[in-house]
N, C-alpha and C positions, 0 to 999 in steps of 0.2 A: 206683106208677111214679115214678122219680126225675125231678125237673124239670130240664131242661137249662138251664144258666146261659148267658146271653147273653155274647158275646165281644167284646173290644176288643183290637186290635193297636196298640201304641204304638211308633212308629218314630222313631229319633233319628239325626241325622247332621250337624246344623248349622243349616240353614235348611229350613223345611218344604216349600217349593215343589218340591224335587227328588223328593219322594215322591208327587206328585199323580197321575202316570200309573199308577204301581204301585198306589196306593190305590184308584183307580177300578176297576182290573182285579180286585183282591182282593175288593172289595165285590160286584162282579158275579159272582164265582166261588164265594164261600162264603156260604151263606145265613145271615143274622143277624149277620154280622160288621160291626163298625165299625173304621175305621182313623183313628187320631189321629197327627198328626205334630207334632213339637216345634220351635218357633222358640226358639232359645236367647236369653238376655237380651242378648247382643251385637247381635242384630238391631235392637234399639231404637236403636242408634248409627248405623245406615245411613240416609242421606238418599235415599229413593226417590221423593221428591215430584216430581222432575223429569219423571217419566213422566206426570204430569198436566198438563204444560205443553205449549205449542205447539211447543217446540223442545228436545226431550230431548238432542239432540246438543250444542247450544250450552251447555245447562245443565251438562252433565257435562264435556265435553271442553274447554270454555273456563273451567272451574274456578269455576262459580257455586254449586256445591253445598256443603253443610255438611260439613266434614271433622273428623276427630278426630286431634289431634296427640299423639305420644307424650309430649311434655313436659307436657301437661295431662291425661294419662291414667295417672298413677302407680298409681291404684287397679286398673287393668287387670292389673298385674303380680301381683295376688293372686287373680285369677279362674282358679282351677285346677279340678281334678277334684272336689274336695269341693263347691265352689260349683255346678258343673254337675250333680252327682248330687242335691244338695238340691233344685235346681229341677226336675230330672227326676222326683224322687219326688212332688212336688206334682201333676204330671200323672198319674203312675201311680196315685196314691191317688184322684184324681178319676175316673179311668177305672174303677177297681175299684168305685166307687159303694157303699162300705161292704161289699164282698164280694158284691154282687149280680151282678157281672160278672167274668168271668175275663179276665186280661190276659196277652197274650204281648208281651214286650218285644223289639224288634229294632232293627237299625241297619245302615248301610252304611259300609264303610271304617272310619274311626275311630269312627263311630257304632256299629259292631259291637263295637269294644273297649269303648266306653262302656256298652253293654248288658250285657256280661259283667262289667265291674267293678261295675255296679249289683247284679248278682246276688250277688257275693261281698262286697259292702260291709256294714259294721256300722253300722246306723242305731240308735244308742242301745241296743244289745244285741239288736236284731232283724236277722237276715240279710235282705238285699235280696231273695233268691230267694223268701222267704215271701210276698212281694207278688205273685208271678207264677205263671202256669200253664205257661209255656214261654219259650224264648229262640230268637231267629232272627238269625243273623249272616250278612251278605252281604258277601263279599269283604273281610273284615277279621277282627280278633279279637285273641287273645293267644297266648302260648306259641309264639312264632316264626311267627305268621301272616304277617308281612310280610317274612320272610327272603328269599323268592324274588322280591321286587319290585325288587331292586337298590338299595333305600333302606331297609335294616333299621333297627330302632329304635336310638337312641343312649342307652343306659341304663347305661353304666359310671359308677362314682362320679366319675371325672375329667370325663367329658363332662357329667354333671349339674351338677357344680360350675361348670364354665365357662358353661353355659347359664343357671344361676341368677344368676351374676355379671353376665351380659349383661342380664338382665331388671332386676336392681337398678340397672344403669347406664342404664336408660331404653329398652332394646329390648324393649318389652312386646308387640309384635305379631309373630306368625309371618309371615314374609315369603316363604314358599315360592313363592307364585304370582307374585311380582314377577319371578321368573326367566323367565317366559314370553316377555317381550319387548314387552308392551303397556303399560309404564309401571313406574316404580320406587316408587310409593306402595303401601301395604298394600292399598288398595282398587282400584288401577288396573285390573288384569286382570278383576276381578269386574264392574266398570262396563262394560268393553268387551263382555264376554259378555252382559250383560243388554241393552245397546243393540243388539247384533247380533240377539239373540232377539226384541226388541221389534219391530224393523222386519221381520224375517223372518216374524213372526206376523201383523202388521197389513197388510203389503203384500209378500207373498213374491215376486211376479213383477215388482215395480217395480225400477228401477235402484237399485243400492246407494247409500244415503244416506251410508254410512260410508267407503266404499272410499278416497276421496281423503285421508282422515285416518288410515288404517291406516299404521303404521310401514312404511317402504319394504321392509325385510327380510322382512316378512310379507305384503306386498301381491301379489295375483296380477296378472300383467302385462297384463290386458285387462279391460274392463268386465264386471261381473257383477250379478246380481240380489241383492236382500236375502237371499233364501233361500240363494243360492250363497255369499254372503259368510259367513253363519253356518256353512255346510258346511265352508268352508275353515278355520274356527276350531276345529271340533270333530271332523272326520272323521280317522280313523287314517291314511288315505291321504296326508295332508299332513305326516306325520312327527311328529305330536304324541305325547307320551308316553302310554303305556297308561292311566295314571290320570286323564287329562283328555280322553279321546277315546272315540268310538263308531264303529261300522261303519254308516254311513249310505248313502253312494253316491259320486257323483263329479260334477264339472263337466260340463255339456253339451259335446260335442265341437265344436259350432259355435254361433255367436251368432245372434240374431234379425236383423231387417233393419237394426238399428243396431249390430250387433256385440256385443250384450249376451248373455252366456252365463248360462243358468239352472242349476238343480240337478237331477240325475237320482237318484231314490231307487232303489237296487237292493240295499241292505243290510237288515239286520234292524231298524234304527232309523230310521224316516222322519224327515227333517229337520223336518217339521211338528210332530212330538211334542216334539222338543227345543225348537223355537221357542216353542211354547205354554208350556212350563215355564219357560224362560229369561226370557220376556217379563215374567212376574209381573203387575203390579209387586210386589204383596204377596200371599202370601209370595214371596220370591225363591228362588233356587237356590244362589247363591254368597254365603257370609258375607264381609262386607267386612273385619271385624276379628276375626281368630282369636287368642285369647290365647296368647302364647308359653308361659306357665306351664301351660296345659292340655296343650300338646304335650309338655312335660317329663313331666307326671304320667302321661299316657297311655303314653308310652314306658316309664317305670319300671313301669307296671302289666303290661307284657308278661310278666313273670315269674309273674304271677297267684298271688302268695303274700305272706305277711306278712313280708317281708324287712326287714333293718335299714335299707336305703335307703328302702323304702316307708314305714316308720315315721318316719324322719327327715323325710319330706315330708308327713307327716300323712295317709297313704293307709291307710284302714282295710279292707284286703283280708283279712279274718279268716275268711271262710266259703267259700272256693273248694272245699275238700274236701267240704263238706256239700251241695253242689248236688244236688238230687234232682228236678229238673224236666226235661222233654224238651228237646232241642236240635236245631235245624235249622241247617245250615251250607252255604253256597253259595259256590263260587269260580269265577272266570273265568280267562282266560289271564294276568291281572295278576300273580298270585303264583306261577305255575309249580308249583302243588300245595301250597304251604305253608299256605294258609288251612285246608284240610281237615285237613292234618297237625296243625296247632295245635289244631283242634277235637277231633280224636281224642285228643290228650294231655289236654285238659280232661276229656273223658269218662272216660278211664282213671284219672284222678287224683281222681275225684269219685264221687258216687252217682247220677249221671244215669241214669234207667231205660232210655231209648232215645234214639237220635239218627238224623237223616236227613242224609246227606252227598250233596250234589249238585254237579256240575261241568259247565261248558260252556266248552270251550276256544276256541270260535268267537267268544266275547264279549270285549270290552274292559271296563275297570273301570266305565264309566258306562252300558254297554248294559243291565244289569239294571233300571236306573231308567227308561229311556226306550224300550226296544225295543217294537216292535209286538206286540200281544197274542198273535197266533198263533205268533210266533217267540221269545217270552220264556220261556225255560226257568226262570228264577228265579221269575217270578210264578206260573207253572203249578205248580211243585213246592212253593212256599211255600203256595199255596192248598190243596194236598193235605195238607200238614203241619198247617195250621190246622184243616182238616176232620177229620183224624184225632184231634186233641186233644179235639174236642167231639162226636165221633160223628156228623158231618154227612154220613155216607154215603160218605166217601172210603175208599180201600183201607186195610186194617189195617196197622199198623206192627209190626215185630218188637219184642218187649218182653223185659224181663229186665235186671237190673243189668249194665251194661258192654257190652250188645249194641247193635247199630246196623243200620239199613237204609241203604244208600247206592248210588248209581249215578253213573256218569260219562257225560256226554252230549257228543257232538260232538268233532270233531278239527279241528285247523288244518292246512291243507296242500292 
């Protein structure tokens, strides 16, 4: 009788805390599986010590925390995909335990792109996919995966030259989240999210500690609880972009005796699950300092080929065509179908034996990470995929080079 190898799933996305709810659900669903989540090296630069003080609000919003300034972080401009994959490989090899465990590498959003680039990467002559038993991509990827999001990759030679020049000029941080309206520093929005999660987790029904300090344009016009404030920061009903929102619920229509309104959970993602993850403090959910060079490299990797531009940047994407391990791909409403379309291109252009394509258009981009277990299509179908890989009693997949099993779940409307 063949001995079944133990399994480990390694998830990549930036900061490990975002995978906690999903990891717990997967471990409960798949016998014998372990889930490892990676904190990238940038996490060492975030000062989360304020959450151990008596006044986290003052520590962060009054500027007492340790910051990282671009002028003193020139080295950060060199932290690109090669550095990220070398670090990730240390985790993958540790998870493999000398071949005694089978590893499925997955990721969410750009973490999905990272997982696919790992598989195609050349590590001193060895293809990355040789370290893996499977791949799992959640709402991200390559080969046009982000085309439907409204913010497709910027990978033309002209765009890349401009971005590299900006990095050389000192713009070493990706500043995307600074556009939310919660501050103009690289870490401002991430701090606000964690503060909101901290108070929503530790005192959900208490009157919001943060509300009076929320920028006026984002402040609800009546007093709310800590849980309700977090809801106003993350729920799609408040107009937040798909990529930073969930379907959680709504503000209570009436206040308590003091006029303070709470939060009503009536969506797939209870605010308490978001709060617990966002609170941390370690690991966190939102990375304070994302390397601008990593963003460039991930965009250029969208072609998923050994192009002239990739070689110029030192991206060793030599083995995409040789991929011969199963693939799971999940998409929400975020990409309008292009995540699965990109995954199908990867399968068609490689030797992947089978793939599982899953969709849930009722979800926003962050819902797969935090949605309640009974309503989380991503966790349920990923658990089935992991079980199929190791014969854990789940339903059989279709097999054969270039074939795939896939379903679409849910509609919006």
